[in-house]
Backbone bond lengths (Angstrom), bond angles and torsions (degrees), N, CA, C in turn:
res aa  C-N    CA-C-N  psi(-1)  N-CA   C-N-CA  omega(-1)  CA-C   N-CA-C  phi
1 D - - - 1.398 - - 1.562 109.85 -
2 V 1.292 116.65 -43.68 1.464 120.31 -174.39 1.554 109.07 -63.94
3 L 1.390 117.18 -42.05 1.434 121.22 175.10 1.469 113.73 -60.53
4 L 1.342 116.65 -44.81 1.434 122.03 -177.18 1.571 110.06 -67.31
5 S 1.230 120.48 -26.52 1.498 123.88 -179.66 1.555 111.40 -79.60
6 N 1.339 117.18 -7.64 1.477 121.98 -174.20 1.502 114.03 53.37
7 S 1.280 115.73 32.61 1.470 120.21 178.42 1.571 111.70 -102.37
8 C 1.289 117.43 15.57 1.432 122.48 177.31 1.526 113.16 -147.55
9 I 1.374 114.97 160.15 1.395 120.97 171.60 1.468 109.69 -117.25
10 P 1.397 117.16 108.43 1.383 120.20 -178.04 1.604 111.00 -68.06
11 F 1.355 115.98 146.24 1.468 121.74 173.19 1.494 104.32 -78.56
12 L 1.325 115.80 123.89 1.500 117.35 -179.59 1.481 111.37 -83.77
13 G 1.316 117.77 -6.28 1.473 121.02 173.68 1.413 114.82 63.31
14 S 1.321 115.15 -139.66 1.450 121.51 -171.23 1.496 109.08 -137.68
15 A 1.320 115.63 157.20 1.453 121.61 -179.38 1.526 113.77 -68.16
16 E 1.344 115.61 -11.84 1.465 121.97 -173.39 1.507 111.92 -77.28
17 G 1.364 116.58 -8.07 1.460 120.34 -179.07 1.513 109.57 63.14
18 L 1.312 120.82 54.31 1.455 126.59 -173.55 1.490 114.67 -72.63
19 D 1.311 115.50 152.26 1.457 124.31 -179.09 1.515 108.67 -101.91
20 F 1.370 119.77 99.65 1.435 120.29 -176.21 1.437 111.34 -78.71
21 R 1.343 115.66 136.28 1.507 122.86 -171.40 1.564 112.19 -117.96
22 T 1.297 119.45 -44.06 1.433 122.64 -172.10 1.502 110.48 -144.68
23 M 1.309 115.93 157.54 1.496 125.86 177.85 1.512 113.32 -137.67
24 L 1.338 111.87 148.34 1.404 119.08 176.06 1.558 107.60 -136.13
25 L 1.348 118.27 122.66 1.384 123.44 -178.70 1.624 110.20 -93.83
26 D 1.344 115.00 118.23 1.416 122.12 179.11 1.513 108.82 -106.75
27 E 1.292 116.58 82.77 1.486 123.37 -176.14 1.547 114.45 -62.69
28 E 1.346 110.49 -35.05 1.523 118.60 178.07 1.486 112.35 -55.60
29 R 1.335 115.33 -45.04 1.503 118.70 -177.61 1.495 112.08 -100.55
30 G 1.319 116.52 -2.99 1.509 118.76 178.14 1.521 111.98 73.65
31 R 1.362 116.68 37.63 1.471 122.32 -177.67 1.486 112.87 -127.60
32 L 1.290 114.69 154.11 1.472 122.52 173.43 1.523 105.25 -122.80
33 L 1.353 114.25 125.75 1.518 119.91 175.78 1.559 107.70 -102.16
34 I 1.254 112.56 131.33 1.497 120.07 -178.40 1.514 108.05 -122.16
35 G 1.364 115.96 126.98 1.465 121.98 175.87 1.535 105.92 -94.64
36 A 1.316 115.92 136.28 1.432 121.09 -177.61 1.569 108.47 -140.28
37 K 1.286 117.77 -169.46 1.442 124.75 173.12 1.520 110.79 -70.15
38 D 1.282 117.62 107.97 1.431 125.43 177.17 1.480 114.15 66.63
39 H 1.346 120.42 10.30 1.477 122.81 -178.47 1.490 110.71 -144.18
40 I 1.411 111.19 154.36 1.477 121.49 168.47 1.473 104.80 -127.39
41 F 1.393 115.50 128.12 1.443 122.65 -179.21 1.515 106.86 -105.64
42 L 1.341 116.33 140.05 1.452 123.46 168.65 1.544 108.87 -115.30
43 L 1.338 115.78 110.63 1.432 120.27 -171.36 1.543 108.89 -109.67
44 N 1.327 116.64 151.83 1.473 124.38 174.50 1.509 108.06 -85.41
45 L 1.314 117.98 126.93 1.479 122.24 -177.50 1.492 111.19 -65.51
46 V 1.287 123.85 -29.11 1.411 125.94 -179.26 1.512 111.96 -69.87
47 D 1.284 114.74 -44.53 1.510 122.23 176.90 1.532 107.75 -143.24
48 L 1.288 115.22 103.99 1.508 124.23 -176.54 1.541 113.48 -51.36
49 N 1.355 113.93 -30.28 1.444 119.20 -171.96 1.542 113.28 -97.96
50 K 1.286 115.00 1.43 1.485 121.24 -178.97 1.520 111.50 -95.11
51 N 1.289 118.92 129.45 1.431 125.39 178.47 1.584 112.50 51.09
52 V 1.269 117.42 44.50 1.427 120.50 177.57 1.473 109.87 -65.96
53 K 1.357 115.65 130.91 1.417 120.13 176.10 1.494 109.06 -112.24
54 K 1.356 115.98 139.81 1.410 116.71 -168.95 1.552 106.19 -137.20
55 I 1.321 115.05 128.05 1.523 123.24 176.98 1.490 108.03 -104.86
56 Y 1.356 117.66 121.23 1.419 122.44 177.85 1.550 107.66 -92.90
57 W 1.342 114.91 120.46 1.520 117.80 -175.95 1.517 107.06 -138.93
58 P 1.308 117.33 79.77 1.480 121.69 -178.99 1.509 109.99 -79.38
59 A 1.314 113.10 163.87 1.504 118.70 169.59 1.529 109.36 -69.03
60 A 1.316 115.61 155.24 1.469 119.71 177.83 1.540 108.41 -64.38
61 K 1.369 116.27 142.50 1.471 121.20 -174.27 1.562 110.74 -57.43
62 E 1.325 116.20 -38.22 1.457 116.96 -178.27 1.539 112.25 -68.76
63 K 1.368 115.01 -31.70 1.468 116.31 173.53 1.500 115.46 -71.09
64 V 1.323 116.68 -32.91 1.424 121.58 172.60 1.488 112.35 -63.50
65 E 1.316 117.12 -43.61 1.503 121.73 176.41 1.546 111.12 -64.47
66 L 1.326 121.40 -41.80 1.445 121.64 174.03 1.443 110.81 -61.39
67 C 1.336 124.13 -38.52 1.369 128.32 177.46 1.539 113.25 -59.89
68 K 1.297 113.58 -45.37 1.450 120.90 179.72 1.557 109.99 -67.71
69 L 1.303 115.55 -41.47 1.476 121.08 174.66 1.479 114.44 -58.38
70 A 1.348 113.45 -30.27 1.479 118.75 178.78 1.579 113.29 -81.63
71 G 1.364 114.82 4.64 1.425 118.94 175.33 1.538 114.49 92.88
72 K 1.307 116.37 5.74 1.509 119.20 -173.54 1.632 104.25 -82.93
73 D 1.280 110.91 157.57 1.482 116.74 176.56 1.527 112.06 -75.36
74 A 1.359 112.12 128.93 1.499 115.15 -175.55 1.535 116.23 -67.32
75 H 1.284 115.75 -22.97 1.516 117.77 -177.49 1.558 112.93 -99.93
76 T 1.324 118.30 -22.15 1.493 117.92 -178.24 1.519 111.91 -113.24
77 E 1.248 121.46 -7.29 1.495 123.66 -177.32 1.504 113.65 -130.72
78 C 1.275 119.28 -33.24 1.466 120.36 -167.63 1.569 108.33 -99.44
79 A 1.333 115.45 68.41 1.498 122.83 -177.41 1.476 105.58 -151.54
80 N 1.320 115.87 176.75 1.503 121.09 175.13 1.572 105.58 -102.98
81 F 1.351 113.48 94.22 1.443 122.01 172.27 1.497 110.85 -80.22
82 I 1.307 117.83 116.78 1.422 121.58 -179.92 1.472 111.92 -72.21
83 R 1.339 120.05 116.17 1.483 122.27 -170.39 1.552 112.21 -113.47
84 V 1.378 115.06 -19.38 1.538 119.12 -176.75 1.501 108.29 -129.25
85 L 1.334 117.90 128.19 1.430 128.12 170.38 1.535 102.95 -132.60
86 Q 1.312 116.71 105.50 1.489 122.02 -175.46 1.487 113.93 -131.85
87 P 1.328 120.15 120.88 1.410 118.55 178.18 1.576 112.94 -54.40
88 Y 1.360 112.90 134.46 1.496 116.86 -178.93 1.434 108.56 -102.91
89 N 1.336 117.76 -51.64 1.455 123.51 -179.69 1.526 103.63 -154.56
90 R 1.345 117.55 -168.61 1.456 123.74 -176.65 1.544 112.87 -65.51
91 T 1.285 116.08 -20.21 1.471 119.57 -173.24 1.530 113.30 -114.52
92 H 1.335 117.29 -14.91 1.455 117.19 -171.52 1.540 112.86 -134.98
93 V 1.378 115.20 153.76 1.444 121.05 175.03 1.555 104.09 -119.88
94 Y 1.366 113.74 139.59 1.491 119.09 172.64 1.510 109.20 -88.10
95 V 1.303 117.00 131.88 1.419 121.77 -175.09 1.575 110.32 -129.31
96 C 1.312 115.21 140.55 1.467 120.13 177.61 1.553 107.10 -138.51
97 G 1.320 110.89 144.43 1.503 121.63 179.47 1.528 108.30 -131.62
98 T 1.296 111.46 166.28 1.540 118.46 -177.31 1.559 110.13 -75.23
99 G 1.286 118.05 -26.38 1.445 123.57 -179.70 1.546 114.84 53.58
100 A 1.379 116.21 37.21 1.487 118.88 179.71 1.546 110.98 62.23
101 F 1.393 114.74 46.50 1.431 122.20 -177.59 1.573 114.03 70.25
102 H 1.322 115.24 20.05 1.507 120.99 175.04 1.604 104.03 -136.32
103 P 1.377 115.30 74.60 1.433 118.95 -173.73 1.519 116.33 -45.58
104 L 1.321 116.05 142.06 1.475 122.06 174.07 1.544 110.33 -139.67
105 C 1.314 113.62 148.44 1.508 121.35 -178.12 1.496 107.31 -130.52
106 G 1.345 114.01 159.38 1.483 122.56 171.86 1.506 109.34 -163.69
107 Y 1.398 112.81 -167.27 1.411 121.96 -176.39 1.495 106.64 -124.94
108 I 1.306 115.98 144.52 1.489 123.40 173.64 1.426 109.66 -114.99
109 E 1.332 122.75 121.79 1.386 124.69 174.55 1.537 109.36 -79.44
110 L 1.332 117.03 128.84 1.435 120.83 -174.60 1.539 114.14 -94.94
111 G 1.322 116.07 26.89 1.439 120.49 -178.81 1.465 114.66 -62.38
């Protein structure tokens, strides 16, 4: 119904068919951060499809291989699913991902 009313702009996403997991609204800068499978998107709130920034952050290849050897599904479990997007301070966001069952965290500078 929302799409039919032309009252929204859908995010066209990416050709990779990503699995979105978490979001963080940055009203001060007019951005939306979205955590997905192996990616973090930074979107413009006025037009979600304009100037999309994308950070590619996959799990280490050796961790993916260990995950597959443990019997996990390579496409749905052995990736870096971004689970945490948390404001850290005025310039950084704290980010954590599953890292193919070897969690990893870091900071993104929002400059």
